[in-house]
N, C-alpha and C positions, 0 to 999 in steps of 0.2 A: 369442518368440510369434509365430507367422505371418501377415501381413497383407498386404491388398491393394497392388499399384504404387499410388507416391506419384500418378501420374493419378488414382485413382478420388478424389483429394483435391478439394474443391471450389477454387474458383480463388480464390487469398487477395489483400487489397489492403494495402498499407503505406504510409505516409508516409516518406519518409527521416528517419531516429529521429535525427538529432544531438540530445543532451541538451537539452531546452527548459525553459526555466525561465518561465514565465508570469509572473513580476512579478520587479523589479529587486530588489536587495540592500537599496533603499531606500524598500520598498512598506510595507504594514501587517503583512505576513506576516514581516517583521525581525525580528533582533535583535544586537546588538555581536558579529561575527567574535570569534574569536580572534586574535593576532596572529600572524603564520606568516612569518619573516623570511630560512627557511633554504634554499639553495641548490638548485636545482632537484635533483631525481632523477629517473631514468626508470629501471625495468626492464622490457623487453618482454615481452609471456608467451611461454610456455614452448608454449601451442599457437597456431595457426593463426589468426589476429585474424578475427571472422566479422563481416561487414559489416553495417552498420544493414541494418535488412530495405528490401525491396523489392516493388513491386507484382507482382502472380503468384507469389510464393516459394512453391515448394513445401514439403512436409512438409519442417522439418530434422530430422536425427539425433537435437537436444537437444529439439524438441517432441513426435516419436515416442517416446521414453522417456516423457515425460511421459503421450503421450496413454494411455499401456499403464499408469501408473499410476492417472490417473482412472479408467480402467476399472474397473481391479483396485478403486478405493475403494471408488466408488461404484456397484457391481456392477451393469454393464455391458460388453455385448460391445464390441471394438475396434471395429470400425464405426460401431457407436451414438456410441460417444465421439469419433469423426472428424466425425461429422454434425454433431453437437453444439457441439463444442467447437473444431474446427481454425479456424474462422473467426471464434473471439472476439477472439485477442490481435489481428488486424489491423484488424478495428471498433475497437478501444479505441485503435490507431494514431490510425485520422482521425480517433476523438473529443477524441484528445490534442492533435493540431494546430488543430482545433475551439477546443478550452477556449483555448489559447494566443495565437491570435491574435484572439478575439470575448467575452476574457473577461465582458467588461462586457454581453453580450449571453446569453452560455450560462446556461442554466439547468439540464443536470445531461444523464445517458446511463445507456440500460439496455438489456443483453440481455435477451429475454425467449423462454426454452424454445431449441427448436433452429434454431427459421425466425425469427426475429422480434425487432429491438431499435427504440429509437426514440432520438432527441435534441431535445432542448426548449429553446426560446428566449425570454428574458423579454416579448419582443413579438414582431416582426416575425421572417422570420428573413433574418441580415445579409446585404449581398451578398457573394457571396462564399464565404459558409458550405455555401451547396448543394453547390460542385464537388467538396469533400472528401467530399462523401454519393454524389454520383452518381458519383466515381473508384471510388469500394469496392463501388458497384451493378455498374459496366461490368464489374469485376473478375470476377464471378460468375455470367457469361452460363448462363443453364439452372437457377440454383438457385433454389428456391423462397424464400429468405432475401431478409424485407422490411425496411426501415428508415424507417420512420415520423417525420414533423417535426411535432413541437408546437410550435403560437405561441401565446405570450400568457399566459406565466403568470403575467406579472408579479411574478419576484423571479429575481437571478440565483443561480448556485452557490455565489458567493461571498457572496453576502447570504446563505445558508442557513452557511457556514463561520464568516461573523461572527457572524451571530445565536445560532446552538448554543454559540458559545465563552463570550458575550454571558452569557445567562441560567444556563450552567455554573456558570461564575466568580460570580456572583451571588449564587448558590445555594450553592454550596460556602463561599460565606462566610458565612451568615447564622448567625446561633447556635444557630438550632433545628434546623438539617440536620447529622447527623453525617456522613453520607457521600451523593455523586450520582455518579450515571452517566445522562451525553444523548448522544441523538443524533439526527438526521433522516433524513425520508422525502423523496428529489429529488424524486416522484413526485405529492409533495400540498403539500411545503410544510413540514407539520407535524413542530415541536419536540417531542422526547417529552424528559422530563425523570424520572429514576425518586430517589427518596429516600429514605433510610432518616431519621428522626426522632432530634435527640438524647435523652437520657433526660429524662423528664420534660418534653418537647413534646406539645402536646395536638394532636390531629388536626384539630381545626380549624385550625390554621394552614397545612396544604397547599394551602386555600383561598387565604388572603392571599399565598401562596408562587406561586402559579400566576398571583391578578393581577399582582402586580409584575415578574415575571419578560418580559410583554408589553411592559414598556418602551423605548422605542424603537427596535421591532423593524421590518422594512421590510412596507409593506402586503403582503398575499399570507401571508404569514408567521402562522405561531397556534404558540401553545405548551399542550401538556398537561404538569402534570406531576401526578403518583401516587406512593402512597407503597409501601412495601416494607417486612417484616417480617423474611423468609426469608433466612437466611445473608448472604453480602455480593455487591456489585454487580461486583465485578471485583476482580483482579490482576495483578499483574507477574509473570514467572517465570524468576526470577533464579537462580541457585542456583550438521622435516622441514627442508632447507635453505631454504626460501620459507615467506611466511607468504602466506595463501589468504583467500576466505571460507569458510565452511562449514566451520572448525575448532574444533572443542575448545580452547579458552580459561577456563584458569581456571574458575570459577562458571558458565558461559554458553557461549554460539557466536558467532564471528566472523561477520559478517557481509558486506560489499564493501570491496572495498579503496577507497580517497579518492584524490582531489588538492586541492590545497593552492591559490591563486592563484598563489602563487609557482613550482607544479608538485612539489610535496613528497609521498610519500605515504603515505598510513597507513593502517589501517586501524578497518574503523566496525563496532561492537556496541549491544547497548541502553542506554541513560546510568544507568538502576538496575543497571547490572551492576557487583559492587566494583571501584572505580579500578586497583590493583593486578591487572593479569593476566600470565598467562602462554600461552606455546604450545610445546608442545611440548620444555619447562624453560627455555626463550630466554623475558627478560623483554618484556615490551608497555607500556616504560613511558608514564602515563597524562599525555594532551596537556590534553582540554578535554571537558565531559559537558554535556549539557541535560536536563532535564522541564519540559517547557512545551506551549505553544498551540500548535508547529509540531510537535509529537511527542516523542519520547523516543531520545537519541541517545548515543553515546561514541567519543570517537577517542584513538585510543593510536599511539604510533611503534613502529617494528620495526625491532629488530636483526638482522634476516635484511631481505633483497629483499622487497619487497611485489607480488605480481603482482597483475594487476587481472583475473584468474581466482577462479572459487569450486565448492566441492565440490558439486556440488545431488546428491548420498548415493544411497540406494537403498531399500529397505523393512528394512534391517538391516545399515546400515554407514554410519559418517556421510562418513568420508574416500575418499570413491569417487566416478569419472562428473566428473572437473573441466571446468568450462568456462569459457569465453569470454565475458567482458559485452560485448553489442553494444549498449544502450543503456541507458537508465535514464528509465524512464514511468510515469503514472501510472493504474492501475488502474479499470478499468469495470464498476458493479454488474453481474452475474450471469456475470463471465469467469470459465476457469479459471486457477487458480491453484497455487503449489505452496510447499512450504517444506521447509529440511532444517534439523535440532535434533540437538545431541550427544543427547538421552534418547529421541526416539521417531524419527529418521532423518527420511526424508522420507515425508510425505504429502501430496496434493492435495485442493482444497476449491473452491468456489465463491466468487467476490466477493458477500457479501451488503450493504453498505454501505460510505460515507464519511463523514469528518467525526464520529466518537464521541469521546467524552470520560469522563474518567474519573478522581477525584482531580485531579492537577493537571493531568495530559497530555491535550492531543486531540491531533485531526488523527490519529486511531488508524482504521484501515481495517479492517472487522472480515469474518473468513469464515462461509462457513455453516455450519460444524463447529467443534466442540471439537478439534483433532489438535494436540496439545502440550500439553506439561508443566514442570515447572521443570526448568532447564540451558537451555532452547533458548530462553531469552532473547538476543537480539542477532542468531541466527542470517538466514541470505537466505530473503528471500520472491519468486519469484522463475515465468516462465512462460519456456520454451525460452531464451534467451541475455540475455533482458530482465529487469533486475533492478526491482521495485514496492515492495518496503520489507525493512525491518529489524525483526526479530521482537520484538514487548513484552512479551503476557502471554494473557489471556482475560478477557472482559468477557459479562456478563450482555445479553440482550438476547429481548424486552424485559424479563425480570425472572429471577431465580437461580428454577429451576436451566435454563435453558435459556441454555447458556454457548455461547461463540463465540470461536475464537484471534485477538486482532491483530496489527495490524503497524503503524509509520509508517512514514508514505510516503517512496521513496527521496528525491524532486524535494525532499521540503522539508528535506533534509539542508542544502540548497544555502542557503535560507532564513536558518537556524539560523546557520552555521558558514562559509559561501561556500567550500565543499568540495564537489566533485562527486564524483558515482562514477563509477570509473576502467573507460572501453573504450576505453583500448589500453595 
């Protein structure tokens, strides 16, 4: 597909994106990590290493491929896709830096349409945070994109993440509840839980569930509990000479290569996938899995070298368009994002929400559309060369049959296992 020169791109911003962890392994988001005492093993990429994004980077080849897919999937021209989405990932990088440095103040951020975004704080804008916003704005001279700073929200993103998990698990453990799905709105601070009642439970129990769910929530955060009688609320989608992300592995798809604290490389997929995995006939011995408040992850050892590259795919083939991973970051609501899976291959959408829960699994990021099927579980969610997540499944939002594909945040893998996404 023909397109104009890269000079037509809005100047983009990025902060150097060495893999960032907002919390230490001893934080509230940590779990006991699996033991890893093996000797260090390193297998450099056969591709050129892509450096961490910098301010004013032009559109990369990988990003242009994704923008072409986005234009096709969302029914717009390439020029429209560039104007709407080309700056999204760089704004998200700035947001990720703010989140990491000002966790106790950060309330959330979102991209709203082609030319507007916002960043919010619980109180006043903390000293230094404005510099990241200004750097983004300064990198886009002449652009119509504006960033609004919202102060005085009264709650933080951390409050919302902890709050939705508290509400969700309390409802899930109630005998009157058969199934529950929960999420939050970063703009309003409202936690919404949809329940399917157990057989014999009376409708009147919903009001008492809502009242109990408000227990111990920070000021400014409220809860709405509603009942659903239709369908399911969500479900997981299990189903060469080197090992890469984005490959067919038994009933699932591989996600990204990871590195243990001692330097051992493994391959990540979804925790609900079968423990016994193979890749092109080669065994991928099971190492560890996790399904809980941090997401849905599984780690496997490899019988062949594990590269830090992944297949981004196309609309008809899984194992094509191999890419290097340059960073692993948190997505921002409204930004463009793509996935690859062995059943549906490559598709792109936008990020709808962070921090959703279904069953035992929380920290699910929802896409705007349902673009996945059984077998895609464990596959990579990405944009350009940045890793954003590991595919989980499909969730109703707000209720069935409004379905959205969902994935576990790549960064939460560190909090769960002390492994990081490999970037070299």
